[in-house]
N, C-alpha and C positions, 0 to 999 in steps of 0.2 A: 725424309723417308718415314714411312708409317710404322716401321718396326726396326729395332736395333739389329736384328739378324741380317738385314740387307747391308746396314753399315759395316757390321762385322765382316761380311763377305767382301766388301769393297776394300777394307783395310787389309784383310788377309791376302787379297790379290796384290796389293802393294808388296807384301812380303814375298810372294811368288816371284814378282817382277824383280825383286832385289836378289834373287838367286838363293833364297832359303831352301834348306832341305828338311827343315822341321819348323812348323808353325804351331804354336800353342795358343789355344783360346781358353782362358781361365776365367770362370765366372764364380764369384763368391756372393751368395745370398743367404749365408748361414745366420746373419743377424737380421732381425725383422726391421724392415724399413730402409735397409741399406743394401746397395749392390756395388761390388767392385769388379770391373772388367779389365782384364789384362790380355793383350795380344803380344806375344813374345816370339821373335824369329831369330834365326841364325844366318840371316842374309848378309849382304856386303856392308850394311850400315850406312849412315849419313855423316857427311862432314859437318863441322860446326855451322858454316854458312847456310847449308840446306836446312839443318835442324832449326835455325833461328826463324826461317820463313815457312816451314812446312805446314803450319796451321793457318796460313793466310789463304783465303779462298781462291785468289787469282794467281797463286804460285804453284807451278808444277814443273817437274823435270821431264815430263812426257813431251814427245815430239808430235803426237797425234792430235792433241787438243791443248788449248791454252788455259784450261781451268782444272784444278785438282780440288775436289770437295770432300773426299773421304775423311780426312782427319779434321778439317774445319767443322764438318757436320757432327762428327763424334764429340769433338770438344763442346760444340753448342748444346748437343743433347744432354751432356753431363752438367754443364754450367747452368742451364735453364732450370734445373732441379735443385740448384744450390750446391751441386757437387763440384768435383775438381777434375782436372785433366793434366796429364804430364806425359812427356816423351823423352826417352834417353836413347842414345845410339852410340855404338862403337864401330869404327870402320876396320876393315881387314888390315889396313896399313897401321893403325893404332895398336891392335891386338889381334893378330890372326886367329888365335885359339878362341877368343871370346867375342868375335864380331857379331853384330846383330842390332836389333831395335826392340825396345819395349815401350808399348803404349799402354797407359793406365788411365782409366776413367772411373770416378765414383759417382753414384747416383743416390738421391733420396727417392726411394720407390713410392713413398706416400705423396709425393708432390703431384699436383694436378698436371704438370707438363712432362711427367715421366713418359718416355716412349717405351711401349711394351717390347719385350725381347723378340716375340714373333716366332717364326718357324726355324728353329735351329737345326732340326732334322734335314730340311731341305737345303739349308746353307751348307751343312757338312756334306751332303750328297753332291751338291754342286762343286764344291771345292775338290773333293776326292775324285769325282768323275772327270773333271777337267784337268787334274794334275795328279794322276795316280803315281807318279814317280816321287812325289813329295810326301813326307810324313806329316800328319795332322794329329794333334791331341786336343780333344774337347774335354774339359773337366768342369762341371757345374756343381758347385757345393750349395745345397739347399738346407733348410733347417733340419730335415729328417733323413736325408739321403745325399749320396753323391752320384751324379750321372756322369759316366766316363766312356769315351771312345778313343782308343789309341790305335792308329793304323799300323804302328810297328807290331803290336800284339796280334792284330788281324792278319798281317803278312806272315807272322810266324806260324799261325794256325793253318793258313791256306797253303803255305809253301810257295814255291816259285812258279808252279804250273798254272795258278789261278790269279789273274790280274785283279787288282782292286777296282778297276774301272769296268769290269764285266757287269752286265745287267743284273745278274743274280746277286752279286756281292753288293752293289749299290742299292738294290731293293732291300736286302737284308739290313744294311746299315741304317737306311731310313726307317724301316719298320722297327728295328731295335731301339732307336732313339725315340721314335714316337711312343712306343709302348712304355719306355721309361718315364717319359713326361706324362703320359696318361695316368700311370700309377701314382705319380706325384700329385696330380690334380684330384684324384679320388681319395687322397689322404693316406697313401702308403707310408708306413712308418719304418720301413727297412732301411738300415744304413748299409750302403754298398760301397765299400772301400776299394774294390778290385779295379 
């Protein structure tokens, strides 16, 4: 994939398929030259056998196709920069209150093979538009600011009358995130912890 945001979309869709009600996309670029990406969900989790094979490119639990490349690609993008990849998971049978999966990838952003993040605004718009019943949190820590979107907060502001997947809300979400990233690119120094 040409940008990590597409890979993030693919992995987040795995979380949706696992029955998650909250998917967190946490990106930390607060240290120069390093990026940590974590995707955390509260879905059904994976058993030990699945967890052992999940990063193999030709292993999938899907019935629709015989190839699962989301996690293998994410692992490859991290390791090709000298970074690391890890995945941990707890099933509902193991611990119903803490079930879910955490994927973590670290990157050397100065490496020639680093894949750029890409269009996270469109990724979030796609996730929310296709799965408005699920909550998503994007938190991107940069050296001089934090860009954050939490659909739980958006829901609270909108109330029950206005769905997250309405055209106006999705357009606002995309515009809000694009504006935040544009401010970062032009050297905004504001620290936004909200």
